[in-house]
N, C-alpha and C positions, 0 to 999 in steps of 0.2 A: 029686401036688403039683407046682406049677410050680417050676422051678429058679430060684433067686435069681441074677439077673444081676449085681447090684451089692450088695456089702456095705459099709455105712458103719460103720467100727469106730473107737470112741473110748475112750480111757482117761482123759479129762480133762473131758468135757462131759456134762452131764445130758441125758437124752433130750428134755426140753422146750426145749433150747437153740434160739434163733431161727435160727442158722445151719444147724444140722442139720435143723430142720424145713423150711427153705427148700430144701436140697439133696434131701432125701428126697421132698418133695412134687413138686418139679420132675421127678425121674426117674419117679416113679409116674404122673404125669400124661402123660408121654411114652411110657408103655407099657413102661418098664424096671422089672421087678420088683426091689424094693429092700428090704433088711432093715437096720435100725439096731440095732447092738449097743453098749451102753454098759457097759464094765467099769471100775468106779470104785474103785480102791484107796483106803484111808483116807488114806494119806500121799502127798504129791506125790513124795517121794523113792522110795517103793515103786513107784509107777506107772512111773517111769523104768526101774527094774530089771526089772519084770515085762512091759514092753512087747513084747519079742521072743516070750516065751512066749504072751502073749495073742494076738498075731498068728498064730503057728503053730497054736494050738489052734482058733481060730475059723475060720481059712481051711481047715484040714484037715477040720473038721466040716461047714462049710456049702458049700464048694467053689463059690464064685461065679465068674463069668467076669471080674469086676473088683472091686477094693476101693478105697474112698475113705478116705484117712487124714488126719484133720483136726488131729492133735496132733504137735508136733515130735519127741516121743520115739518116734513111729512112722515118721517120714519115712525113716530109714535102715533100721531093723530091719524094719519092716512091708513096705517096698518090696523088701528083699532076700528075705524069706520068700515074698512074693507071686511074685517071679521064680522062685524054686526050685520053687514049686507050679504054675507056668504060669498065674498069675492076673495080669491087667492091673492095674498099680498107679498110682493117682492121688493125689498129695499136695495138700492144701488149705491154702494159706497165707493166713490171714485176720487176722493181726496181725504187727507188727514185733517178733519175739520177743526180739531183742537189747535193744530199748527196754523191753519188758515186764519183763525181768529186773531192771531198776532199780526197778520198782514193787512187786514182790512182797514182802510182809512176812515170808513164811515163809523167804525166802532171806537168810541172814546177810550183812550189809553187805560183809565182805571177799570173799565168794564171788560177788557180783553181777557184777563185771567178767569174772570167769572164765566164769560161766554165759552172759553176753552173747556172749563169743567162741565158746563151745560152740554157742549157738543159731545164730550166723551159719554155723558150720561144718556143722552137721547140715542146715540149710536148703540150703546149697550142694550138699552131697553127696546129699541127698535128691532134689534136682532132677535129678542125674545118673542116679540109680538108677531113678527113677520113669518110667513110660511117658508121663505127662502131669502138668502142674502147673496148678492153678487158683488164682487169687488173688482176694481180696475187693475190691481197689481198685487204681487205677492206680499209686499211689505204691509198691505192693509188687511191681509187675510187672517181669519181666525178659524178654529176648527169648525167644519161644516159649511164654510163659505165656498162659493163657486167663483172662479176667476174668469172674468170676461174683459179682455184687454180693451184699451182705447183705440186700438189700431184699426182704422177703417179698411174695408175690402178694396181690392185693386181697381174695381170698376168706378170708384169715386174719383179717380185721378186721371188727368190727361197725360199724354206723352210729353216729355220735356221738349220744349222748342229751342232751337239755337238762340243763344243770346242775341238781342237786337243791337242796333246801332247805339242805343242808349243803355250802357251796362248798368245793371241795377242789383242791389241787394234787396231782398224782400223779407218782410216779417208778416206772418198771418196769425191773428189771434187777438185777444183783448189787449188793447194798448194802454199800458200803465207805466208809472215810473219804476215800480219794482220789477216789471218785465223788461226793463231796459230801454224805455222810450228815449230818455235823455241821452244815454250813451249812444244809441243808434243815430240820433240826429247829430251829435258831436262828431261822429265818424265822417260826415260829409266834408268837414273842414280839413280832415287829415288825408282824405283820398279824393283829390280834385276831380277825377273823371267819373266818380261814382254818383249814381242816382239812388234814392232810397224810396221804396214802396212800403207804406204801412197800411195793411189791409185788416180792418177789424173795428169793433166798437171803441169809441174814444169819447171822453167827456169834452164839452165845449171849452172848459177851462184849460185842460191839458193840450187840446189842439191849438189854442191861442198861444200857450206857452211855447210849444214846439215850433210853431210858425214864427214866433218872435225871436227865438234863438237863431233859427235859420236866416231870418232877415238881418239880424245884427252881424252874422258871420258871412253874409253875402252868399249863402247857399240855398236860398229860398226856391230858386228855379230848379233845384235838384231834389227837393223834398215833395213827395206825392202821398197825400193821405186820402184814402178812398172812403173811409168809414166802413161799416159792415156791408158785406156783399153776400149773396147766396153762396152756399158751400161750394158748389161746382164752379160757379163763376170766379170765386176767389182763387181757386187752384188753377183755373184756366189762365188767369192773369199772372199768377206766380210762375207758371211753367216756363216763361221766357227769361227768367232772372239768371244772374251769374251765381248767386249764393243765397241760402236761406239762413236767417239769423235767429239765434235763441240766446240772447245776452241777459239772462235772468240775474237778478241780484241774489246774493247768498242770504236767504231768509229761512226760517224753520220750515215753512210750507214747501219751498222749492228744493231744499237740500236733499231730500230723499226721493222726490218725485221726478218722473221723466216726462217732460212735456210731450203731448201728442204730436205737436207740430214737428218735432225732430223726426219721428217716423213718417209724417206726411211729406216733409221735404225729401226724405230718402225715397219715398214711393215714386216721386216724380223724377228722381235722379238729380236733385239739387244738392250740391255739396253744402255742408252745414258749418257755420262758425258759431261756436257755443262757449259760454263761460264754464269755468272749471268746477262745476258742481258734480258731486259723486256719480249720480245716475247718468247724466249726460256724458261725463268723461268715460265711464265704463263702456257705454254703448258705442261711442264714436271711436274709441281706441280699439275696441274689439272688432268692429266692422270695417274700419277705415273709411267710413262715410262722411267724415268731416274733421275739422281741426278744433281743438280746445285751446282757448286763449286765457291768459291771466290778467290782461289789461286791455284798455282801448287801443293803446299803441300796438300791441301784438295783433289785435283784430285788423287794424289799419294796414299793417305789414302784410298779413295774409291776403287781404282783398286787393292790395296794390299788386302783389305777385300774381294773383289769379287774373287780374285784368290785363296784365302784360303777357300772359301765356295761357290761353284758354284751354289748351290740352290738359293742363294740370287739374283744374276744377272739373272738367268733363270726366276725367278718369276717376277722381274721387267720388263724384256723383254716381258713376256707374257701380262702384263698389257698394255704395249705400243702397242703390236700387236692388242689387242682387241680394243684399242682406235682408231688405224688406220682403222680397219675394220668398226667401227661405223662411222668414219668420211667419209670414202668412200661411205658408204650406203646412207648418207645424202647429198652427194655432188651434186650440180646442175650445176657444171661447164660444163659437156658435152653438156647439153641442151643450155647453154648460148653461147658456142662456135659455135654450129650449127646455132643458131639464128643470130650470128654475121656474119657468112659466107654466109648464104642464104638470110638474110634480111627479 
């Protein structure tokens, strides 16, 4: 059996996570044998406590030449264990974790400033202990970091299908209130012919809340929540939609970040409807791949117009697809990732 040259070890991400798919696929295509291990404790607090043990157990068992660590609880503990075992350690910073701490419902409000400080500390210390650091975007970069974008390769995506008899707006990703779940469901009452596909992980409580809202507004027959699907299957399902939605709330974590889903929508040729956050606005206004809206009413107006004239969203989606293709052609992230892993 071939020796695993790179282990991707996560204690926070599902194996179908877009970022992990992108990293694993790149390394395998470059001839670097890669194994993805996702050890997911039920509690976020438990995963922080168990991180050092997880790193030790899997590195001792698999004995890779390099380990890629995408979770902040592994930045220090995982890098230290790797060093002890003679394994090259790479940390992957793909979010501003200090800002993320302010957005997590499972973190009690009084603890959020403390955890934000801890996030900044472990990120800084992890950079010192790791052999290399990769980041997902320029705003996360520090001197010496290598940029490996979140944008998956073209072969992950199907060709866009003609919209079906049931015109739909689609959302793919974690389904949360801060990611616009309530706003998207409210759209159904404003756009009578619209169906809504929500594809991604969702808590039982939020699912019940969304279904309750739709029932009260007599739109339940137009709300379709699939839960998590395998990555390829999710985009196969999304490919026949009229539009892709990215209606994030304005929070510290989302203000400077560009959701991967915007590029993913564009890869298929789906026109995007997005809230007016800086990174989303800049990309969509520069590429013409979507419309930025300031309110739910504006989103409803755009979708109503697109349903009435399919040529308009098709043309916008094609602009987005061409922009994605150009971005992929210029992307140096594959080379940067290989450099990080091989040294």
